[in-house]
GUMAR-984880 format. One record per residue (C-alpha): x, y negated, z negated. Coordinates in pm, whole numbers, plus 50000, padded with zeros to 5 digits. Layout:
<recs>
XYZ...
</recs>
This chain:
<recs>
561715910250185561035912649814561365874949775558845868150052556305891749894556265872949558555925837949712552805819949593550395803849830548685772549683545495757549835544775721849713541175709749765540545672249749537155657349665535405639749952535285601349918532055582549989533555548150006533755548850383529975553750412528415534050114531085508050017529525478850206525835483950119525905457649830527275431350077524285435650301521845432650010523525402049884523525385450223519745392250254519165377749909521135345849997519285342450323515965344650150517015318949891518185295850158514815299450343512985293050019514695260349938514515248950302510695252950282510495235049953512565205750096510245203350399507065203150187508285171750008509085152350325506865125550488504575134650765506875115951008509845137250922507765169250942506635159551293510265153251389511315187751252508485204051449509445185251762513015197451726512005234551721509635229152011512325213952236515815212452076517515201152392515065172252451515145162152094518955159552081519045140252407516645115252263518645111751940521935107552132520355080252360519255061152046515515065952115512885078451868512395115351948508915124952060507545091251954508105099051587508045067651389510325060851093513445075551256515765046151263519305038051162518215039050794517415075950814514505097750887511245086650729512665052350646510485034450394511285000750563509805013950887506585024450713506344990150546506694972550879503924993451029501604987950738502114950850735501324951151107498044967951032497214942050758498084913750997495534927951245492954929450967493714892950887493264882651247489934902351266488454884950960489584851151085487994857351424484814870551264484514838351053485224816951353482534833751555479784832751294477884799651265476674809850917480224805750783481014771950938480824753550610482804778050404485414786950669488104761850560487744772850200488804808650279492564812850273493844844850418497564852950412500084881650391501944881550050504394904849890501544926449749499784929350074496834909950225495344882750000491964866250072491204836349847487684821349821488554786249697485964765649538485054730849667484354699849463480804712849427480344749749355480494766449691480524804649636478814807649302476234788149108477854762048882479134777748558477674811448655478634844948815475564844149039476754846549398475234824049665473624839749970476304828250211479024843149983477234877449986477134876250360480804867550383481824893950137479814918950327481524912150657484914912150494484184946150343483414959550691487014952150786488544963750461486804997750454488765007650775491965006150575493405032650336494625006550101493304999949749491734966449666492124944249363489644915749292490624886649063488584858548916490124824848828488814791948685490214756848613491124747648263488004727848176485964745547904482424755547962479724734447798478134763847616477644772447251477254809447281480974817847296480924824147663484304811047796486364809248117487644844348037484104859048063483234838048362486284846748570485814883948490482054882648570482694865348903485194891449006482684919048904479964901749100482194902249409483004939149339479284949249339478574930949669481604946549836480844982049718477234978749834478594965850170480464998650231483884998650061484935034850010484415050749668487295041949436488785018749696488524990649440491354998749206491174969248951488944939748866490804911748679489644881148497492464854748446490474824148334492784793848387496104812448322497134815348694496244782248848496584777249224497724741849162499884742648841500404704848861496644698948829495134727448627491704710148615491524708048997488544726549156490724745949392491884765549092488404780949067488554810049311488064846549362491044865249508490714898349704494024916549735494564945649976497554962849814500364977450021500595015050006504335014250072505174988549803506034952049802508304938050074511014918349894511564896550206508144880450145508414877349769508134838649779504644840049921503114848949582504184816149427501184792549353500614766749625500754730249555499714718549900496664696549955494254692450233491684713950409493954744150453494414747650072490684743950015490984708549882488754679949966490544656150200488414627650062489644634849714493244649249754494044642049392491144662949263489594636149055486874653048849483414638748926481654658248659480954689148860481014720848655482634754948714
</recs>
């Protein structure tokens, strides 16, 4: 009995652990942070995409099932352009569409000239073609000065009318325009220091003023260039009158198409289509000035 009375009773109290209640809170906060960062970078990525791709993304969220069915069948979902085998927003697809628009503009200008009696005499001296830069319109001089007074930057009335009608078509486009002036290699018979450099630049600027007054959008004309005789149309005959010309270039927004790069080489062809006189195909100079 005495041994039982002296036996000690010990009570051990353990501290309560909070790990079970608060141990995973940081994981939730970290997951929220990562989700927010992912959403941020996703938004930044979308902002930098082309309008075609943005439309495709919007179309997917509007109808995911229909979108995927269209993709799997090889069709362009929701009529979105630029979704081809090269990837969404393909630059090549944009180039094709833009060149198609420039081709329609080319046809519209050609039809306008054909339907306007006033341009009957100058029609064959206007060369319009698609080149790597975009759409190029050359006003090619004839044996006698056709678009400008001889040796001068003064535009003839028919030229003003023609440039005005061309501007009506070009102002419908979003593309910038470059205007170039060119001469042949015969020096001007002047003693005041006025050369082919000044003449080519002045003729390009004269065309610019007419086209701006005819309605080209503000800042649509990006550059005015004067090349004198340094870029002849007919390099084999730099004195030929067809080298005297004003070129209007509608520049591609999507950049040059390498497939068409050969079209920018100077032409050596003769005949009406190149703006040469069929009665004088070798371009023999008969004393007519610039």
